[in-house]
Phi, psi and omega in degrees: 000136178283132177276135179227138178290154182295324179292322177296318179296316180298316180292323178294317178298321177298315179301316180296319179297319179295329176298334178257021174067032173299150181254144172048052177289133181230131173256124177255132177274108187261001190301326181266358186250333184203159175262001181297318185197155176283320184220144168250133168252121182243130181211165183242140172242152185269354182199165176301314177299326179289322175303313180297318181296316179296312179305308183295320181294312179298312182301313183295312185289322178290320178297318181293318185277320188243358177058042174230147180236146179272163162272136184242133177232141183094178181212149181310325180291342178278349176071016173204118178236137178246131174248115185255110176256032183068283183275351177227128176242123180260125178250117177250114183245158159275170187300316183295314180294321179298317179295318182297312183277336171041058182298328178297328177280316179304318178255045185299339178279350183284128176296144176271138179257128179265000000 
């Protein structure tokens, strides 16, 4: 298995999400705040089919390039899907759920990675 740093994985996942027209992707550096994960990637999709497309694209391309697969929780119809790559957790929301859960505010002390 190819070793990849967690920041490289987070940035690659963001790039893949943008290829499927994800909106407002934000990477939060969680390393000093929690042991749950090094980085959160939070992004918005405009529809259930787009959530599914982003999920499938990220999963396929990361598996193909780095031979790793996420644990997935949620379903596109729930309007929030989590892809857990251990050190990187990808949150795919629809606009309403992202606003409601407001992870960027909840983890407001986390630095944003550009």
